[in-house]
C-alpha positions as CSV (number, residue, x, y, z in Angstrom):
1,M,-17.3,-6.0,-16.5
2,E,-17.6,-9.0,-14.2
3,L,-17.4,-8.1,-10.5
4,S,-14.3,-10.3,-10.0
5,E,-12.6,-8.5,-12.9
6,W,-13.5,-5.1,-11.4
7,I,-12.2,-6.1,-8.0
8,H,-8.8,-7.1,-9.4
9,T,-8.8,-3.9,-11.5
10,A,-9.2,-1.9,-8.4
11,H,-6.6,-4.0,-6.6
12,A,-3.9,-4.4,-9.3
13,P,-0.2,-4.6,-8.4
14,I,1.3,-1.1,-8.0
15,I,4.4,-0.1,-9.8
16,L,6.0,3.2,-8.7
17,L,7.4,5.1,-11.7
18,N,10.1,7.8,-11.6
19,A,10.9,9.3,-15.0
20,S,13.3,12.0,-16.0
21,D,12.0,15.3,-17.5
22,E,13.6,14.3,-20.8
23,A,11.7,11.0,-20.9
24,Q,8.5,12.8,-20.1
25,R,9.2,15.3,-22.9
26,I,9.5,12.7,-25.7
27,C,6.4,10.9,-24.3
28,R,4.3,14.1,-24.4
29,K,4.6,14.3,-28.1
30,N,1.8,11.7,-28.2
31,G,-1.1,14.0,-27.3
32,G,0.3,15.0,-23.9
33,L,0.8,11.4,-22.7
34,S,3.0,11.1,-19.6
35,V,5.2,8.0,-19.2
36,D,2.9,6.4,-16.6
37,Q,-0.1,6.9,-18.9
38,L,1.8,5.4,-21.8
39,L,2.7,2.2,-19.8
40,N,-0.8,2.0,-18.2
41,A,-2.2,1.7,-21.7
42,F,-0.4,-1.6,-22.0
43,G,-0.8,-2.8,-18.5
44,V,-3.6,-5.4,-18.9
45,F,-3.1,-8.9,-20.3
46,P,-6.5,-10.7,-20.2
47,R,-5.3,-14.1,-21.2
48,A,-2.0,-14.4,-19.3
49,D,-2.3,-17.9,-17.8
50,T,0.9,-17.2,-15.9
51,P,2.0,-19.5,-13.0
52,V,2.8,-17.9,-9.7
53,R,4.5,-19.6,-6.8
54,T,2.8,-19.2,-3.4
55,I,3.1,-20.7,0.1
56,N,1.3,-23.9,-0.7
57,G,2.3,-24.5,-4.3
58,H,1.5,-22.7,-7.6
59,I,-1.5,-20.7,-8.8
60,T,-2.2,-19.8,-12.4
61,L,-3.1,-16.2,-13.0
62,P,-5.8,-16.0,-15.7
63,E,-4.9,-12.4,-16.3
64,L,-2.1,-10.0,-15.5
65,R,-2.7,-6.4,-14.5
66,L,-0.1,-3.8,-13.6
67,R,-0.8,-0.3,-12.4
68,F,1.9,2.4,-13.0
69,I,1.8,5.5,-10.8
70,S,4.2,8.4,-11.1
71,A,6.2,9.2,-8.0
72,S,4.9,12.8,-8.2
73,K,1.3,11.6,-7.9
74,F,2.0,8.9,-5.3
75,K,0.6,10.4,-2.2
76,T,-2.3,10.2,0.2
77,S,-5.5,11.7,-1.2
78,S,-7.5,14.1,1.1
79,S,-11.2,13.8,1.5
80,E,-11.5,17.3,-0.1
81,E,-9.7,16.2,-3.2
82,A,-11.8,13.1,-3.4
83,A,-15.0,15.2,-3.1
84,V,-13.8,17.4,-6.0
85,K,-13.3,14.4,-8.3
86,L,-16.6,12.8,-7.4
87,N,-18.5,16.0,-8.0
88,H,-16.7,16.4,-11.3
89,V,-17.9,13.0,-12.4
90,V,-21.5,13.8,-11.6
91,A,-21.2,17.3,-13.1
92,T,-19.8,15.9,-16.3
93,S,-22.6,13.4,-16.6
94,A,-25.2,16.1,-16.0
95,S,-23.7,18.2,-18.8
96,S,-23.8,15.1,-21.0
97,L,-27.5,14.6,-20.2
98,M,-28.3,18.2,-21.3
99,A,-26.1,18.0,-24.4
100,R,-27.7,14.9,-25.7
101,S,-31.2,15.9,-24.5
102,V,-31.8,12.5,-22.9
103,L,-33.9,13.4,-19.9
104,P,-36.5,10.6,-19.6
105,L,-39.7,12.7,-19.5
106,D,-42.1,10.1,-21.1
107,L,-41.7,6.8,-19.4
108,A,-43.9,3.8,-19.2
109,P,-46.1,3.9,-16.0
110,V,-45.5,1.4,-13.2
111,T,-48.6,0.2,-11.3
112,T,-47.8,-3.5,-10.8
113,E,-44.8,-5.7,-10.8
114,D,-45.5,-6.7,-14.4
115,D,-44.9,-3.1,-15.4
116,V,-41.3,-3.1,-14.2
117,A,-39.7,-4.7,-17.2
118,P,-41.4,-2.4,-19.8
119,F,-40.4,0.6,-17.5
120,L,-36.8,-0.4,-17.5
121,R,-36.9,-0.9,-21.3
122,S,-38.3,2.6,-21.7
123,I,-35.4,4.1,-19.7
124,G,-33.1,2.3,-22.1
125,G,-29.7,0.7,-21.3
126,D,-27.8,1.5,-18.2
127,P,-29.8,4.0,-16.1
128,M,-26.6,5.2,-14.5
129,P,-23.8,4.9,-17.1
130,W,-21.5,7.2,-15.1
131,Y,-21.7,5.1,-12.0
132,S,-18.6,3.1,-13.0
133,A,-16.5,6.3,-13.1
134,F,-18.0,7.3,-9.7
135,K,-16.9,3.9,-8.2
136,H,-13.5,4.3,-9.8
137,E,-12.9,7.6,-8.1
138,V,-14.1,6.4,-4.7
139,M,-11.7,3.5,-4.8
140,E,-8.9,5.7,-6.2
141,S,-9.3,8.1,-3.2
142,F,-7.7,5.4,-0.9
143,Q,-4.3,5.7,-2.6
144,C,-1.6,5.3,0.1
145,D,-4.2,4.9,2.8
146,D,-2.6,3.6,6.0
147,T,-5.4,1.1,6.7
148,S,-4.1,-1.1,3.9
149,M,-0.8,-2.1,2.3
150,M,-2.5,-2.7,-1.1
151,Y,-0.7,0.4,-2.6
152,H,2.8,-0.8,-1.4
153,P,4.8,-0.7,-4.7
154,H,6.2,-4.1,-5.9
155,A,8.8,-2.4,-8.1
156,L,10.4,0.9,-8.7
157,L,10.5,1.6,-12.5
158,L,13.2,4.2,-13.4
159,V,12.8,5.7,-16.9
160,V,15.3,7.9,-18.8
161,S,15.6,9.0,-22.4
162,S,18.5,8.0,-24.6
163,T,18.9,11.7,-25.3
164,E,20.0,12.4,-21.7
165,A,23.4,14.1,-21.3
166,D,24.3,11.6,-18.5
167,P,21.9,8.6,-18.5
168,R,23.8,6.7,-15.8
169,G,23.8,9.8,-13.5
170,T,20.1,10.4,-14.2
171,F,19.3,6.8,-13.2
172,H,21.2,7.1,-10.0
173,Q,19.4,10.4,-9.2
174,L,16.0,9.0,-9.9
175,G,16.6,5.9,-7.8
176,A,18.0,7.7,-4.7
177,P,16.0,7.2,-1.5
178,A,15.8,11.0,-1.1
179,N,13.6,11.2,-4.3
180,L,11.0,8.7,-3.1
181,P,7.6,10.1,-2.1
182,S,6.9,11.2,1.4
183,V,5.0,8.1,2.4
184,F,8.3,6.2,2.3
185,H,10.1,8.7,4.5
186,D,7.2,8.8,7.0
187,G,7.5,5.0,7.4
188,L,4.3,3.7,5.8
189,Y,6.2,1.8,3.0
190,D,9.6,0.2,2.9
191,T,12.2,2.1,0.9
192,N,13.9,-1.2,-0.2
193,V,11.9,-1.6,-3.5
194,P,13.3,-3.6,-6.4
195,K,14.5,-1.3,-9.2
196,Y,14.0,-1.8,-12.9
197,Y,15.8,0.4,-15.5
198,L,14.1,1.5,-18.8
199,V,15.7,3.5,-21.6
200,L,13.2,5.2,-24.0
201,H,14.6,5.8,-27.4
202,D,12.9,8.4,-29.7
203,A,13.5,6.8,-33.2
204,V,12.9,10.0,-35.3
205,E,14.6,12.5,-33.0
206,T,17.8,10.4,-32.8
207,Q,18.0,9.1,-36.4
208,H,20.7,11.5,-37.5
209,T,22.8,11.2,-34.3
210,S,25.3,8.7,-32.9
211,I,23.1,7.9,-29.9
212,D,23.0,4.1,-29.3
213,A,20.3,3.2,-26.7
214,G,21.5,-0.4,-26.5
215,A,25.1,0.7,-25.6
216,I,23.7,3.1,-23.0
217,Y,21.8,0.2,-21.4
218,R,24.7,-2.3,-21.6
219,N,27.0,0.2,-19.9
220,L,24.8,0.0,-16.8
221,N,26.0,-3.6,-16.2
222,L,22.7,-4.7,-14.8
223,P,21.7,-8.3,-13.9
224,P,19.5,-10.1,-16.3
225,N,15.8,-9.1,-16.5
226,S,16.5,-5.8,-14.6
227,G,15.8,-3.4,-17.4
228,G,15.5,-2.8,-21.1
229,V,15.3,-0.5,-24.1
230,V,12.1,0.6,-26.0
231,R,11.9,2.5,-29.2
232,I,9.0,5.0,-29.5
233,N,7.8,7.8,-31.8
234,S,8.8,6.0,-35.0
235,L,6.3,7.9,-37.0
236,S,7.4,11.2,-38.5
237,A,3.8,12.5,-38.9
238,P,1.0,12.0,-36.4
239,V,-1.9,9.6,-37.1
240,A,-5.4,10.0,-35.8
241,N,-5.8,6.7,-34.0
242,D,-6.9,7.5,-30.4
243,V,-7.7,4.2,-28.7
244,W,-7.0,5.2,-25.1
245,S,-9.3,8.2,-24.4
246,H,-11.6,6.0,-22.3
247,H,-8.9,4.0,-20.5
248,P,-9.5,4.7,-16.8
249,Y,-5.7,4.9,-16.0
250,V,-4.9,6.9,-19.1
251,R,-7.8,9.3,-19.3
252,G,-7.8,10.0,-15.6
253,L,-4.2,11.1,-15.6
254,R,-4.5,13.8,-18.3
255,P,-2.2,16.6,-17.2
256,S,-4.8,19.3,-17.8
257,E,-8.5,19.7,-18.5
258,E,-7.8,21.4,-21.8
259,E,-8.3,19.4,-25.0
260,Q,-5.0,18.2,-26.4
261,P,-4.3,19.2,-30.1
262,L,-3.2,15.6,-31.0
263,P,-4.8,12.2,-30.1
264,Y,-3.1,9.9,-27.6
265,G,-0.3,7.7,-29.1
266,C,-0.3,9.6,-32.4
267,F,3.5,9.1,-33.1
268,L,3.6,5.4,-32.1
269,S,3.9,2.9,-35.0
270,D,2.5,-0.6,-34.8
271,D,6.0,-1.8,-34.0
272,D,6.3,0.7,-31.2
273,R,3.1,-0.5,-29.6
274,L,4.1,-4.1,-29.9
275,A,7.5,-3.3,-28.4
276,L,5.9,-1.5,-25.5
277,R,3.4,-4.3,-24.9
278,T,6.2,-6.9,-25.0
279,M,8.3,-4.8,-22.6
280,V,5.5,-4.5,-20.1
281,W,4.7,-8.2,-20.3
282,E,8.3,-9.2,-19.7
283,F,8.6,-6.7,-16.9
284,G,5.6,-8.1,-15.3
285,V,6.4,-11.8,-15.7
286,K,10.2,-11.8,-15.3
287,F,10.5,-9.0,-12.7
288,V,7.4,-8.1,-10.9
289,L,5.9,-11.5,-10.2
290,P,9.2,-13.0,-9.1
291,A,9.6,-10.0,-6.7
292,M,6.1,-10.6,-5.4
293,E,6.8,-14.3,-4.9
294,A,10.0,-13.6,-3.0
295,K,8.3,-11.0,-0.8
296,L,5.5,-13.3,-0.1
297,L,7.8,-16.1,1.1
298,S,10.0,-13.7,3.1
299,L,6.9,-12.2,4.8
300,N,5.5,-15.6,5.6
301,E,8.8,-16.6,7.3
302,T,8.8,-13.4,9.3
303,V,5.2,-13.7,10.4
304,A,5.7,-17.4,11.2
305,A,8.8,-16.7,13.3
306,V,7.0,-13.9,15.3
307,R,3.8,-15.9,15.9
308,K,5.5,-19.2,16.9
309,G,6.7,-20.3,20.3
310,V,5.4,-20.2,23.8
311,R,7.1,-17.0,24.6
312,N,5.6,-15.2,21.7
313,A,2.2,-16.7,22.4
314,L,2.3,-15.3,25.9
315,K,3.4,-11.9,24.6
316,A,0.4,-11.9,22.3
317,W,-1.9,-12.9,25.1
318,W,-0.7,-10.1,27.4
319,R,-0.1,-7.5,24.8
320,K,-1.4,-4.0,25.6
321,P,-3.3,-1.9,23.1
322,K,-1.0,0.2,20.9
323,E,-0.8,3.8,22.1
324,T,-2.3,6.3,19.7
325,S,-1.7,9.5,21.7
326,G,0.0,12.5,20.1
327,T,3.0,12.1,22.2
328,L,4.4,9.5,19.8
329,N,6.5,11.1,17.1
330,R,5.2,9.2,14.1
331,V,2.8,9.8,11.3
332,Y,1.3,6.3,11.0
333,L,0.0,4.0,13.7
334,Y,1.8,1.0,12.1
335,R,5.2,1.4,10.4
336,F,6.1,-0.8,7.5
337,D,8.4,-2.9,9.7
338,S,5.7,-3.7,12.3
339,I,4.4,-7.2,12.5
340,E,0.9,-5.9,11.8
341,S,2.0,-4.2,8.5
342,N,3.9,-7.4,7.6
343,M,0.8,-9.5,8.0
344,R,-1.3,-7.0,6.2
345,L,1.1,-6.8,3.3
346,L,1.3,-10.6,3.2
347,A,-2.5,-10.8,3.0
348,D,-2.7,-8.1,0.3
349,I,0.0,-9.8,-1.9
350,A,-1.8,-13.1,-1.5
351,F,-5.1,-11.5,-2.6
352,V,-3.5,-9.9,-5.6
353,I,-2.1,-13.2,-6.8
354,R,-5.4,-14.9,-6.0
355,D,-4.3,-17.1,-3.2
356,Y,-7.6,-16.2,-1.4
357,D,-7.3,-18.9,1.3
358,L,-3.9,-17.5,2.5
359,A,-5.2,-13.9,2.2
360,Y,-8.4,-14.8,4.2
361,N,-6.4,-16.4,7.0
362,M,-3.9,-13.5,7.2
363,Y,-6.7,-10.9,7.2
364,K,-8.4,-12.7,10.1
365,L,-5.1,-12.9,12.0
366,V,-4.2,-9.3,11.6
367,R,-7.8,-8.2,12.4
368,D,-7.4,-9.8,15.8
369,D,-4.3,-7.7,16.4
370,Y,-6.1,-4.6,15.3
371,K,-9.0,-5.4,17.7
372,N,-6.5,-5.8,20.6
373,D,-4.9,-2.5,19.7
374,K,-8.3,-0.8,19.3
375,A,-7.3,0.3,15.8
376,L,-10.9,0.4,14.6
377,L,-10.3,1.8,11.1
378,H,-7.7,-0.9,10.4
379,C,-10.0,-3.5,11.9
380,A,-12.9,-2.4,9.6
381,H,-10.8,-2.5,6.5
382,A,-9.6,-6.0,7.4
383,S,-13.2,-7.1,7.8
384,E,-14.0,-5.7,4.4
385,S,-11.1,-7.5,2.9
386,I,-12.3,-10.8,4.5
387,A,-15.6,-10.3,2.8
388,L,-13.9,-9.9,-0.6
389,C,-11.9,-13.1,0.0
390,L,-15.1,-14.9,0.9
391,Y,-16.9,-13.7,-2.2
392,M,-14.0,-14.7,-4.5
393,M,-13.9,-18.1,-2.8
394,K,-17.7,-18.5,-3.2
395,G,-18.1,-18.6,0.6
396,S,-21.2,-18.5,2.7
397,P,-23.5,-15.5,2.1
398,A,-24.1,-15.3,5.8
399,D,-20.4,-15.0,6.5
400,I,-20.1,-12.3,3.8
401,H,-23.0,-10.4,5.3
402,H,-21.5,-10.6,8.8
403,A,-18.1,-9.3,7.6
404,L,-19.6,-6.4,5.7
405,D,-22.1,-5.5,8.5
406,T,-19.2,-5.5,11.0
407,T,-17.3,-3.0,8.8
408,A,-20.4,-0.7,8.4
409,A,-21.1,-0.9,12.1
410,I,-17.6,0.2,13.0
411,Y,-17.8,3.2,10.7
412,A,-21.2,4.2,12.0
413,R,-19.9,3.9,15.6
414,L,-16.8,6.1,14.8
415,Q,-19.0,8.6,12.9
416,V,-21.2,9.1,16.0
417,A,-18.2,9.6,18.2
418,S,-16.3,11.9,15.9
419,P,-17.8,12.7,12.5
420,T,-15.2,13.3,9.8
421,L,-15.0,13.4,6.0
422,S,-12.6,10.5,6.0
423,L,-15.2,8.3,7.7
424,V,-17.7,9.3,5.0
425,R,-15.3,8.1,2.4
426,H,-14.6,4.8,4.1
427,A,-18.4,4.3,4.5
428,A,-18.8,5.1,0.8
429,R,-16.3,2.4,-0.2
430,T,-17.9,-0.2,2.0
431,A,-21.4,0.7,0.6
432,I,-20.1,0.3,-3.0
433,L,-18.3,-3.0,-2.3
434,S,-21.3,-4.4,-0.3
435,S,-23.8,-3.5,-2.9
436,E,-21.7,-4.9,-5.8
437,I,-21.2,-8.2,-4.0
438,F,-24.8,-8.6,-2.9
439,S,-26.2,-7.6,-6.3
440,H,-24.0,-10.0,-8.1
441,M,-24.8,-13.0,-5.9
442,L,-28.5,-13.5,-6.6
443,S,-31.6,-11.4,-7.0
444,E,-32.7,-12.5,-3.5
445,H,-29.8,-10.4,-2.1
446,M,-30.9,-7.2,-3.8
447,D,-32.5,-6.1,-0.5
448,A,-29.1,-6.4,1.2
449,A,-27.5,-4.4,-1.7
450,S,-30.1,-1.7,-1.3
451,A,-29.7,-1.6,2.5
452,A,-25.9,-1.3,2.2
453,L,-26.3,1.7,-0.2
454,I,-28.8,3.4,2.1
455,R,-26.3,3.0,5.0
456,G,-23.7,4.7,2.8
457,S,-26.1,7.4,1.9
458,S,-27.0,8.1,5.5
459,A,-23.3,8.4,6.5
460,T,-23.2,12.0,5.2
461,D,-25.2,15.2,5.4
462,P,-25.5,16.7,2.0
463,K,-25.7,20.2,3.5
464,L,-22.4,20.0,5.4
465,S,-20.1,17.8,3.3
466,G,-18.4,18.1,0.0
467,L,-19.0,14.3,-0.2
468,G,-22.8,14.9,0.0
469,I,-23.0,13.8,-3.6
470,C,-22.5,10.2,-2.3
471,S,-25.9,10.5,-0.6
472,A,-27.7,11.2,-3.9
473,V,-25.8,8.6,-5.9
474,F,-26.4,5.9,-3.4
475,L,-30.1,6.7,-3.0
476,E,-30.6,6.4,-6.7
477,R,-28.5,3.2,-6.9
478,A,-30.5,1.7,-4.0
479,A,-33.7,2.6,-5.8
480,Y,-32.6,0.5,-8.8
481,C,-31.7,-2.4,-6.5
482,D,-35.2,-2.3,-5.1
483,L,-36.6,-2.4,-8.6
484,Q,-34.5,-5.4,-9.6
485,A,-35.2,-7.5,-6.6
486,R,-36.9,-10.9,-6.9
487,N,-40.1,-9.2,-5.9
488,P,-39.7,-5.7,-7.4
489,K,-40.4,-3.0,-4.8
490,F,-41.5,-0.3,-7.3
491,R,-43.2,1.9,-4.6
492,K,-40.0,2.0,-2.6
493,Y,-38.1,2.8,-5.9
494,G,-40.3,5.8,-6.5
495,F,-39.9,7.1,-2.9
496,R,-36.1,6.8,-3.1
497,M,-35.9,8.4,-6.5
498,V,-37.8,11.4,-5.0
499,M,-35.3,11.5,-2.2
500,A,-32.3,11.3,-4.6
501,G,-33.9,14.0,-6.8
502,H,-34.2,16.2,-3.7
503,V,-30.5,15.8,-2.8
504,Y,-29.3,16.3,-6.4
505,S,-31.4,19.5,-6.5
506,L,-30.0,20.6,-3.1
507,L,-26.4,20.2,-4.5
508,G,-27.2,22.0,-7.8
509,Y,-27.3,19.1,-10.2
510,E,-30.7,19.9,-11.7
511,P,-30.4,17.6,-14.8
512,H,-30.0,14.6,-12.4
513,A,-32.7,15.9,-10.2
514,A,-35.1,16.2,-13.1
515,R,-34.2,12.7,-14.3
516,C,-34.9,11.2,-10.8
517,Y,-38.2,13.1,-10.4
518,S,-39.3,12.0,-13.9
519,C,-38.6,8.3,-13.1
520,A,-40.5,8.6,-9.8
521,R,-43.4,10.2,-11.5
522,A,-43.9,7.0,-13.5
523,V,-44.7,5.3,-10.2
524,Y,-47.0,7.9,-8.7
525,A,-48.8,9.3,-11.8
526,N,-51.5,6.6,-11.9
527,S,-51.7,5.9,-8.2
528,R,-53.9,7.1,-5.3
529,W,-51.0,9.3,-4.1
530,H,-52.4,12.4,-5.8
531,H,-50.6,14.9,-3.6
532,V,-47.3,13.2,-4.1
533,D,-47.9,13.2,-7.9
534,D,-48.8,16.9,-7.9
535,H,-45.7,17.8,-5.9
536,I,-43.4,15.8,-8.2
537,T,-45.0,17.2,-11.3
538,G,-44.8,20.8,-10.1
539,T,-41.2,20.4,-8.9
540,L,-40.2,18.8,-12.2
541,A,-41.8,21.6,-14.2
542,K,-39.9,24.2,-12.3
543,Q,-36.7,22.3,-13.0
544,L,-37.4,22.0,-16.7
545,V,-37.9,25.8,-16.8
546,G,-34.6,26.3,-15.1
547,L,-33.0,23.9,-17.6
548,A,-34.3,26.0,-20.5
549,L,-36.9,23.5,-21.5
550,P,-40.1,25.6,-21.2
551,Q,-42.1,23.6,-23.7
552,Q,-41.7,20.4,-21.8
553,A,-42.6,22.2,-18.6
554,I,-45.8,23.5,-20.1
555,A,-46.7,20.1,-21.5
556,L,-46.2,18.6,-18.0
557,L,-48.3,21.2,-16.3
558,L,-51.1,20.8,-18.8
559,T,-51.6,17.2,-17.5
560,R,-52.7,18.7,-14.2
561,I,-55.5,20.7,-15.9
562,G,-58.8,18.9,-16.3
563,S,-57.8,16.0,-14.1
564,G,-60.7,16.7,-11.8
565,R,-58.4,16.6,-8.8
566,H,-57.9,20.3,-8.3
567,A,-60.1,23.3,-7.5
568,K,-59.8,26.3,-9.9
569,G,-57.7,28.2,-7.4
570,Q,-55.2,25.4,-7.2
571,Q,-55.0,25.3,-11.0
572,L,-54.2,29.0,-11.1
């Protein structure tokens, strides 16, 4: 996946979904799919070429992405919850390593830069195939984070089943402000979200009844393009055609860790899938994008009115920092109706629709206000967003470096003053974004990518934090950046792989530790660093015994005998 595609996958327009229990019931026939999972499966249109109106004209979106999130899951994620998910990703990949017996124990040695390419080939494929899932979980942990308005929903999708006893009453109940998530009541997001009404019609379950889904929808008397009807479950018998198990927003929302007896989408016919895809497309093009356009223009007028005039300029000049003491009876520093939140939302919408120039200018503007208010977390996130805009606009590498370094420096400063898990999470996100940007620019920026990951790794203590796994993952990723630099730094690679292996072992992930030590051994085995080689070999042998691989451990230890480097007592 290209970096620009990944960035827009992580920053897709958010659709808040509220479905009735009956709608969820008929959806779950399909291998346990929830309504949000079902719609997320059809939420990507790679060749959309859709025009969008912005402040300075029109922009053509090359692709359209929509992200559906259930109201029951739409809440702020704690750092502890994020740690559990990140550790689950690493633990699952460790189990996969053991199940497939793919520990790289016999790798090509690396003694010169010319040996790097054969070494990478001997590893085979992506050395960290689970890293994409790790990145995904880090980015997901910022859902409803108050330093950004990227998760502000652009529409509220209300879903009922045609089998409801009172569909109109159910719609009214689902759309009531009292049923919105707590982030709306606490003032982070505006409760005035455009509503779209969807009726799901189970074709088989209603075939011998008088239920008319079309009549139900018409009786709502809605304006054009404000809702629709979709037939699902047209198959009377399930089919084994699971195509969504690896979809990040389908797989990740499975209601339980237990294996489902039926594959995803097993009762959906080809016509059902086409109807769902058509519905999501029309919902996006005819409802979501116009709503985003209108919001963009409205916010621009609001921001322009506040920022214009001599009086407002003087107010801005003499403004005092926003008070952050506990005496204020509010949950968030900036409510949705503050000028700072309006500017931030304007910038985020502009970024989503790819008006990077407008987004860049708004991020710079709101960052200045954050600086005046001494809202350092908000300021850091704005600098990070500025770097993303610069990258998407192919801006100056020096400016990108400066924006990302500013972000990392703020987190480091805050971490020294008051270390928290939340700051570790913020630093991890910046490390990921920085390393991805630098590594995709040119090989000459691999050193910067490695340095960004090392900063992210050093932001946490593996012994004290559930997010300590970030330290190991970033150390390993930094090692591969060192190896793929224009002038491969294979000795630094070996050193960092030893460090990563140590942290993995400390956290109990022995398969990953063994893999890192084995890769590092390829660097030190034929070098003058005999003591390092002996230490790595002995440690790796102990880990192999612990992983129930005694034969491999014995074979490894036999390489120490007869080497002429050890006295008899050492060999014993």
